[in-house]
C-alpha positions in Angstrom: -0.1 -0.1 0.0 1.3 3.3 -0.9 0.1 6.7 0.5 -1.2 7.8 -3.1 -3.6 4.8 -2.8 -6.0 6.8 -0.6 -4.5 10.2 -0.9 -6.2 12.8 -3.1 -6.9 16.0 -1.7 -6.6 18.3 -4.7 -8.0 15.5 -7.3 -4.7 14.1 -8.5 -4.0 11.1 -6.3 -4.0 8.5 -9.2 -2.0 10.8 -11.5 1.5 9.2 -11.8 3.0 12.6 -11.7 1.8 12.9 -8.1 3.3 9.8 -6.9 6.8 11.2 -6.2 5.4 13.8 -3.9 3.0 11.3 -2.3 6.2 9.0 -1.9 7.9 11.8 0.0 5.1 11.4 2.8 6.1 7.7 3.5 9.0 8.4 5.9 6.6 10.5 8.0 4.1 7.7 8.0 6.3 5.1 8.6 7.9 6.8 11.6 4.6 7.4 13.1 3.5 3.8 12.5 6.9 2.4 13.9 7.1 4.8 17.0 3.4 4.4 18.0 2.7 3.1 21.8 -0.4 1.4 20.5 -2.8 1.0 17.9 -4.8 4.2 18.6 -1.6 6.2 18.9 -0.4 4.9 15.4 -3.8 5.9 13.7 -4.0 9.4 15.5 -0.3 10.1 14.7 -0.6 9.3 11.0 -4.1 11.1 10.7 -2.5 14.2 12.3 0.6 14.0 9.8 -1.8 13.8 6.7 -3.8 16.6 8.1 -0.8 18.6 8.7 0.2 18.0 4.9 -3.1 18.9 3.7 -3.6 22.0 5.9 -0.1 23.4 6.0 1.6 22.6 2.5 -1.6 22.1 0.4 -3.8 24.6 2.2 -6.8 22.3 1.4 -7.9 20.5 4.7 -11.8 20.2 4.6 -13.8 18.4 7.1 -14.4 15.7 4.3 -10.5 15.4 4.0 -9.9 15.3 7.6 -12.5 12.2 7.8 -10.7 10.6 4.8 -7.3 11.0 6.4 -8.7 9.2 9.5 -9.9 6.5 7.5 -6.6 6.2 5.5 -4.6 6.3 8.7 -6.6 3.3 10.1 -6.2 1.6 6.5 -2.3 2.0 6.8 -2.2 1.0 10.3 -4.0 -2.3 9.5 -1.7 -2.7 6.5 1.3 -2.3 8.9 0.1 -4.7 11.5 
């Protein structure tokens, strides 16, 4: 599973040109999954990281994207376990 599988806040998540950018999120996601004290901590950390990327770099964090990031975080956690 790659971050671009569920990431698409500006509608280009499945475009190959966006994959390099999405791949750059992997270390931040991996760090949060690896260092989490438990499953809830891992999912919360990943969701917060994805929200940070969308809010602070893309300036596009909506309530819908906030929910989607929570779902993606839980999916990545399940894949990681």
